[in-house]
N, C-alpha and C positions, 0 to 999 in steps of 0.2 A: 204197851205195844207202840212201836213207831208208826206214825201216820203222817203222810205228807198232805197237809190240808189244801195246798194249792193244786193238788191233783185230784181233789174231791169236787166233783161237779156240782153236787148239792150245796157245798160250802161256798163255792164261787158265786152261785146264783143268789144265796142268801145275803152275801156281802153286797152284791149289787142292789138288792131290794132295800137293804139297810141304808145304803148311800142314796138311793132314789127317795126314800122316806125323809131323810134329813134335808135333801134339796127342796122337797115340796114344803116341808115345815118352815124352812128358812127363805122360801119364796125365791130361790135361786133358779130361775127359768132356764138359763143357759146350761147349767150343770144337770138339771133334770132332763133336758132334751138330749144331752150327750149320753146319759146313762140309759135312757129309754132306747136310744139308737143302738147302743152296745148290746142291750138285752135282746132287741128284736133281731139284730144281725146274727147273734150267736145261738139263740134258742129258738129260731124259726122252725116251723113244722118240717119234719123229715131230716133235720140236721142230726149229726152224730151226737152233739151235746144235748139236744132235746131228747133223743132216745135214752141217753145215759141218765139224764135228770129224771125222766119218767120211771126208770128202773129204781132209782133211789127212793123216789116218792112212793112207789108201790109198797115198799117196806116200811117207810117212815110213817105213812098215813094209815096203814092197816091196823085197826084196833079191835078189841073185844071179840077175838075169834078163839076157838078152842086150840089147845096146845098141839094136837096132832095136825090140824090144818096149818098152823103157823110153821111147824117144822117142815112140812111138805112144800109149803109156799116158799119158804126160804130157799130150798134146794132148786126149785123150778125157776125162781127169779134169778138166781145165779147163772143158770143156763142161758136165760135171756140176756143177761149182762155180757156173757162171754160171746154171744152170737153177734153183738154189736161190733162194728169195725173198730178194734181198740186202737189201731194206729191213727185212724182219722180222729178219734176222741183225743188222743194225746196231742196231735197237731193243733186241733181247735182249742184245746186247753192252753197250749203254749201261746197261741195268738191272743186269746182272751186275757191271760195273765199280763202279757205285754201291753195290751190296750188299757187295762186297769192301772198299771204302773205309770204309763205315759199320759193317759187322758185324765185320770182321776188322781190317784196318789197311792203309794205302797201302804199308807195308813189304812186304806180300805180293808186290807186283810186283817186288821186288828179290831174290826167291829165285833161287838159282843153278840153272839148268836145263842139264843136261849136254849136251843136243843142241840148244841154242838156235840155233846157226848154221844147222843143217838146218831147224829150224822157221821161222826168219826167212827163209831162202831160199825155202821153199815159200810162205810168206805173201806175200813180195814178187812171186813169180811169179803167184800166183793173184789178188792184189788190184790189181796195178798194170798200167797200160798202159805198158810199158817201151819205150824206144827200142831200135832193132835191136841195137846193140852190147851193151847191158846185158841185153837179153832172151836173147841167145845165150849170154852168159857164165853167166847164172843157170840156164838150161836145161841147159847142159853140166854144171854142178855137181850138179844134181838127178839127171840121167841117170847121171853117174858114181857117185853115192851108191846108186842103185838097182841098178846093174850090178855093183857090187863086193860082196864079202863083208863082213859086219860084223866089225869088229876089236874085240878085247877092250879094255875101258876101262883106261886107265893110271892112273885115279884111285884113290881109296881103295875097297877092297872093300866090297860091300854087307853090312850086318850084318842077318842075319835074326832073327826074333822069338826063337828058341831061344837063339841066341848072346847076344842082348841080355839076355834073362832070366837066363841063366847069369851074365853079367857083373854084373848088378844084385844078384843074390843074393850073389855073392862080395864085391862092394863093401859091401853092408850087413853081411855077416858080419865083415869087417875093420874097418870104421869106424863101424858102427851105434852102438856105445856110447862112442866116443871123440870123435865130432864132433857139433856142434850141428846142428839141422835145417837152418838157413839155410846152414851150411858144406857140408853134403851136397848141398843144392840147387845151390849155386854150382859145386861140383866136377862134378856130374852134367851141368849145362848146358855147362860147359867141355869135358868129355870128348866130348859128342855135337855140339859146335858145328860140326864139319866137315860134318855132314849138311845144314846150311842156310846154309852160308857165314857162320856166326857170328851170324845175326840173332836167334836164340833167346837166346843169351848176352847180346847187346846189350839186348834187351828186359828180361831178368832183372836185369841190372846197373843199368839205368836205375831200376827200381823199388827194388832193394835199396840202392843208394847214396842214394837219396832217403830211404828209411827210416832209414838209419844217420845221416844228417845231422840229421833231425828228432829222433831219439833222443838224439844227442849235444848238440844244441842245448838240449833240455830239461834235460839233465844239468848244463849250465853254470848253470842257475838254482837248482840244489840248494844249500842253504845251506852244507853241509859242503864241497862242491866249490868253491863260490864264494869261500870264505875261505882256501882252499889255493892260494896263488899259483902254485906249481910245477905242481900238478895242473891248474889252470885253463889255464895256458899250454900244457901238453901237449895238453889237450883241444882248444883252439883250433887248434893245429898239425895235429891229425888232421882237424879240420873243413876246414881249408885244403887239406889233401891230397885229401880227398873232392871238394872243389869243383874242384880242378884236373883231375880225371878227365874232365870234360866237354869239355876242350880238347885231349885226347890220344887217340890210337887205342888200342883194347883190345889189350893184349899179355899174355903169360904173367906178367910182373911186375905188371900191373894186378890180375890175378886173385889173385896172391900177397898183394898189399897189402890188397885187400878181405877176403880170408880172415883175415888177422891182425887187421884192424879189427873184423871180426865177433866175434872172440874177446874183443877189448878191450871192446867195447860190452856184450857179454853179462856180463862180469865187473863192469863199472861199474854196471849196473842191478840187480844181485843184491840 
Protein backbone atom coordinates (compact mmCIF):
# COMPACT_ATOMS: atom_id res chain seq x y z
CA UNK A 1 0.00 0.00 0.00
CA UNK A 2 1.17 3.48 -0.83
CA UNK A 3 1.95 5.60 2.20
CA UNK A 4 3.25 9.17 2.27
CA UNK A 5 5.39 9.15 5.39
CA UNK A 6 5.88 12.92 5.34
CA UNK A 7 2.14 13.29 5.85
CA UNK A 8 2.24 10.94 8.81
CA UNK A 9 2.32 13.09 11.95
CA UNK A 10 3.66 10.28 14.16
CA UNK A 11 6.52 9.66 11.73
CA UNK A 12 7.45 13.37 11.64
CA UNK A 13 7.48 13.48 15.43
CA UNK A 14 9.66 10.35 15.73
CA UNK A 15 12.15 11.78 13.22
CA UNK A 16 12.49 14.90 15.36
CA UNK A 17 12.99 12.81 18.51
CA UNK A 18 15.72 10.80 16.75
CA UNK A 19 17.46 14.01 15.65
CA UNK A 20 17.16 15.42 19.17
CA UNK A 21 18.69 12.25 20.64
CA UNK A 22 21.63 12.41 18.23
CA UNK A 23 22.22 16.08 19.05
CA UNK A 24 22.26 15.32 22.79
CA UNK A 25 24.62 12.35 22.36
CA UNK A 26 27.01 14.42 20.23
CA UNK A 27 26.71 17.41 22.60
CA UNK A 28 25.59 19.69 19.77
CA UNK A 29 23.75 22.24 21.92
CA UNK A 30 22.80 24.57 19.04
CA UNK A 31 21.15 21.76 17.08
CA UNK A 32 19.49 20.43 20.23
CA UNK A 33 17.99 23.88 20.94
CA UNK A 34 16.76 24.23 17.35
CA UNK A 35 15.04 20.84 17.40
CA UNK A 36 13.50 21.49 20.82
CA UNK A 37 12.13 24.79 19.52
CA UNK A 38 10.62 23.09 16.47
CA UNK A 39 8.95 20.40 18.62
CA UNK A 40 7.51 22.89 21.09
CA UNK A 41 6.28 25.18 18.34
CA UNK A 42 4.54 22.50 16.29
CA UNK A 43 3.28 20.11 18.98
CA UNK A 44 2.13 22.58 21.61
CA UNK A 45 -1.08 21.85 23.51
CA UNK A 46 -4.19 22.58 21.45
CA UNK A 47 -2.43 22.60 18.08
CA UNK A 48 -3.83 20.52 15.22
CA UNK A 49 -0.61 18.48 15.02
CA UNK A 50 -0.73 17.69 18.75
CA UNK A 51 -4.32 16.46 18.40
CA UNK A 52 -3.31 14.43 15.36
CA UNK A 53 -0.32 12.92 17.18
CA UNK A 54 -2.48 11.99 20.16
CA UNK A 55 -4.80 10.09 17.81
CA UNK A 56 -1.89 8.08 16.41
CA UNK A 57 -0.58 7.40 19.90
CA UNK A 58 -3.93 6.14 21.15
CA UNK A 59 -3.71 3.31 18.59
CA UNK A 60 0.03 2.73 18.76
CA UNK A 61 0.23 2.60 22.55
CA UNK A 62 -2.86 0.50 23.27
CA UNK A 63 -1.78 -3.06 24.05
CA UNK A 64 -3.12 -6.25 25.64
CA UNK A 65 -6.83 -5.52 25.07
CA UNK A 66 -9.38 -8.07 23.85
CA UNK A 67 -10.09 -8.24 20.13
CA UNK A 68 -13.67 -6.95 20.39
CA UNK A 69 -12.53 -3.85 22.28
CA UNK A 70 -9.67 -3.28 19.80
CA UNK A 71 -12.05 -3.40 16.82
CA UNK A 72 -14.48 -0.93 18.44
CA UNK A 73 -11.65 1.32 19.58
CA UNK A 74 -10.27 1.41 16.03
CA UNK A 75 -13.57 2.65 14.61
CA UNK A 76 -14.09 5.29 17.31
CA UNK A 77 -10.52 6.55 17.01
CA UNK A 78 -10.97 7.13 13.28
CA UNK A 79 -14.04 9.24 14.05
CA UNK A 80 -11.92 11.37 16.40
CA UNK A 81 -9.28 11.63 13.68
CA UNK A 82 -11.81 12.85 11.12
CA UNK A 83 -13.18 15.43 13.55
CA UNK A 84 -9.80 17.18 13.72
CA UNK A 85 -9.43 20.11 11.29
CA UNK A 86 -7.73 18.16 8.49
CA UNK A 87 -6.88 21.31 6.51
CA UNK A 88 -5.13 22.79 9.55
CA UNK A 89 -3.20 19.53 10.02
CA UNK A 90 -2.11 19.53 6.36
CA UNK A 91 -0.96 23.16 6.54
CA UNK A 92 0.96 22.60 9.78
CA UNK A 93 2.57 19.48 8.34
CA UNK A 94 3.67 21.49 5.30
CA UNK A 95 5.22 24.10 7.58
CA UNK A 96 6.96 21.44 9.69
CA UNK A 97 8.35 19.60 6.66
CA UNK A 98 9.80 22.90 5.41
CA UNK A 99 11.36 23.60 8.82
CA UNK A 100 13.00 20.17 8.92
CA UNK A 101 14.36 20.55 5.39
CA UNK A 102 15.73 24.04 5.93
CA UNK A 103 16.73 24.03 9.62
CA UNK A 104 17.95 20.44 9.97
CA UNK A 105 18.35 18.41 6.76
CA UNK A 106 16.25 16.26 4.41
CA UNK A 107 18.36 13.39 5.78
CA UNK A 108 16.24 13.60 8.95
CA UNK A 109 13.47 11.81 7.08
CA UNK A 110 15.81 8.83 6.54
CA UNK A 111 16.09 8.11 10.27
CA UNK A 112 15.55 4.51 11.28
CA UNK A 113 12.27 4.27 13.20
CA UNK A 114 11.98 0.90 14.95
CA UNK A 115 8.16 0.75 14.87
CA UNK A 116 7.83 2.31 11.42
CA UNK A 117 5.61 -0.53 10.10
CA UNK A 118 3.06 0.09 12.86
CA UNK A 119 3.20 3.86 12.31
CA UNK A 120 2.72 3.37 8.57
CA UNK A 121 -0.20 0.96 9.11
CA UNK A 122 -1.99 3.41 11.39
CA UNK A 123 -1.30 6.26 8.96
CA UNK A 124 -2.63 4.29 6.01
CA UNK A 125 -5.77 3.35 7.95
CA UNK A 126 -6.49 6.86 9.22
CA UNK A 127 -5.63 8.84 6.08
CA UNK A 128 -6.80 6.63 3.22
CA UNK A 129 -10.12 5.60 1.81
CA UNK A 130 -9.02 2.01 1.30
CA UNK A 131 -10.82 -0.59 -0.75
CA UNK A 132 -12.50 -3.37 1.19
CA UNK A 133 -9.71 -5.95 0.89
CA UNK A 134 -6.89 -3.57 1.88
CA UNK A 135 -8.98 -2.00 4.63
CA UNK A 136 -9.73 -5.38 6.22
CA UNK A 137 -6.07 -6.43 6.00
CA UNK A 138 -4.77 -3.28 7.60
CA UNK A 139 -7.48 -3.23 10.26
CA UNK A 140 -6.61 -6.83 11.15
CA UNK A 141 -2.93 -5.89 11.48
CA UNK A 142 -3.68 -2.98 13.83
CA UNK A 143 -6.18 -5.00 15.89
CA UNK A 144 -3.63 -7.80 16.25
CA UNK A 145 -1.02 -5.28 17.42
CA UNK A 146 -3.40 -3.85 20.05
CA UNK A 147 -4.57 -7.27 21.24
CA UNK A 148 -1.10 -8.77 21.62
CA UNK A 149 1.49 -8.20 24.31
CA UNK A 150 4.48 -6.08 23.45
CA UNK A 151 7.50 -8.25 22.67
CA UNK A 152 11.02 -7.22 23.64
CA UNK A 153 12.98 -5.69 20.81
CA UNK A 154 15.56 -7.93 19.21
CA UNK A 155 17.62 -4.95 18.20
CA UNK A 156 20.52 -3.41 20.06
CA UNK A 157 19.80 -2.57 23.67
CA UNK A 158 19.03 1.05 24.54
CA UNK A 159 21.98 2.89 26.05
CA UNK A 160 20.90 5.15 28.91
CA UNK A 161 22.67 8.37 29.86
CA UNK A 162 24.60 6.81 32.77
CA UNK A 163 25.94 3.98 30.59
CA UNK A 164 26.90 6.40 27.83
CA UNK A 165 28.60 8.78 30.28
CA UNK A 166 30.56 5.90 31.82
CA UNK A 167 31.65 4.71 28.39
CA UNK A 168 32.68 8.23 27.35
CA UNK A 169 34.78 8.71 30.49
CA UNK A 170 36.52 5.34 29.97
CA UNK A 171 37.09 6.15 26.31
CA UNK A 172 38.67 9.52 27.15
CA UNK A 173 40.81 7.99 29.92
CA UNK A 174 42.16 5.38 27.49
CA UNK A 175 42.60 7.48 24.36
CA UNK A 176 42.49 11.09 25.56
CA UNK A 177 46.24 11.60 25.34
CA UNK A 178 47.05 9.26 22.45
CA UNK A 179 44.50 10.29 19.82
CA UNK A 180 43.99 13.56 18.02
CA UNK A 181 40.67 15.36 18.46
CA UNK A 182 39.47 14.53 14.96
CA UNK A 183 40.33 10.84 15.49
CA UNK A 184 38.38 10.71 18.73
CA UNK A 185 35.42 12.37 16.99
CA UNK A 186 35.61 9.81 14.19
CA UNK A 187 35.67 6.84 16.57
CA UNK A 188 32.88 8.26 18.72
CA UNK A 189 30.64 8.78 15.68
CA UNK A 190 31.44 5.27 14.49
CA UNK A 191 30.68 3.70 17.88
CA UNK A 192 27.26 5.38 18.21
CA UNK A 193 26.36 5.02 14.52
CA UNK A 194 23.97 2.12 15.27
CA UNK A 195 21.59 4.56 16.99
CA UNK A 196 20.74 6.50 13.82
CA UNK A 197 21.41 3.91 11.11
CA UNK A 198 24.78 5.51 10.39
CA UNK A 199 23.46 8.93 9.35
CA UNK A 200 25.52 10.83 11.92
CA UNK A 201 28.67 9.00 10.83
CA UNK A 202 27.93 9.77 7.16
CA UNK A 203 27.47 13.44 7.95
CA UNK A 204 30.71 13.57 9.95
CA UNK A 205 32.69 11.76 7.25
CA UNK A 206 31.39 14.06 4.51
CA UNK A 207 32.76 17.07 6.38
CA UNK A 208 35.96 15.38 7.56
CA UNK A 209 36.90 13.94 4.15
CA UNK A 210 36.32 17.35 2.59
CA UNK A 211 38.61 18.92 5.22
CA UNK A 212 41.33 16.32 4.62
CA UNK A 213 41.19 16.83 0.84
CA UNK A 214 41.51 20.60 1.19
CA UNK A 215 44.40 20.30 3.65
CA UNK A 216 46.31 17.79 1.50
CA UNK A 217 45.63 19.85 -1.60
CA UNK A 218 47.26 22.86 0.06
CA UNK A 219 50.20 20.68 1.13
CA UNK A 220 51.02 19.82 -2.49
CA UNK A 221 51.64 23.51 -3.09
CA UNK A 222 54.27 23.61 -0.37
CA UNK A 223 57.69 24.13 -1.96
CA UNK A 224 59.44 21.41 0.07
CA UNK A 225 56.77 18.84 -0.75
CA UNK A 226 56.42 19.86 -4.39
CA UNK A 227 60.12 19.27 -4.99
CA UNK A 228 60.04 15.80 -3.41
CA UNK A 229 58.71 13.58 -6.20
CA UNK A 230 58.21 10.52 -4.01
CA UNK A 231 56.34 12.40 -1.30
CA UNK A 232 54.28 14.31 -3.85
CA UNK A 233 53.26 11.05 -5.53
CA UNK A 234 52.21 9.55 -2.20
CA UNK A 235 50.21 12.66 -1.33
CA UNK A 236 48.34 12.48 -4.64
CA UNK A 237 47.70 8.79 -4.02
CA UNK A 238 46.08 9.62 -0.68
CA UNK A 239 44.00 12.36 -2.33
CA UNK A 240 42.81 9.82 -4.89
CA UNK A 241 41.87 7.46 -2.05
CA UNK A 242 39.82 10.19 -0.36
CA UNK A 243 38.10 10.98 -3.64
CA UNK A 244 37.14 7.32 -4.10
CA UNK A 245 35.18 7.26 -0.84
CA UNK A 246 32.28 9.17 -2.39
CA UNK A 247 31.54 6.21 -4.68
CA UNK A 248 31.69 3.47 -2.05
CA UNK A 249 29.50 2.58 0.95
CA UNK A 250 30.84 3.34 4.41
CA UNK A 251 32.39 0.27 6.01
CA UNK A 252 34.72 -0.45 8.91
CA UNK A 253 37.61 -0.37 6.42
CA UNK A 254 36.58 3.14 5.36
CA UNK A 255 36.72 4.31 8.97
CA UNK A 256 40.16 2.69 9.41
CA UNK A 257 41.48 4.38 6.25
CA UNK A 258 40.21 7.81 7.28
CA UNK A 259 41.66 7.28 10.77
CA UNK A 260 45.13 6.63 9.32
CA UNK A 261 44.86 9.53 6.86
CA UNK A 262 43.92 11.85 9.74
CA UNK A 263 47.18 10.90 11.43
CA UNK A 264 49.15 11.40 8.20
CA UNK A 265 47.67 14.83 7.57
CA UNK A 266 48.34 15.91 11.16
CA UNK A 267 52.01 14.91 10.77
CA UNK A 268 52.34 16.64 7.39
CA UNK A 269 51.03 20.01 8.56
CA UNK A 270 53.19 20.12 11.71
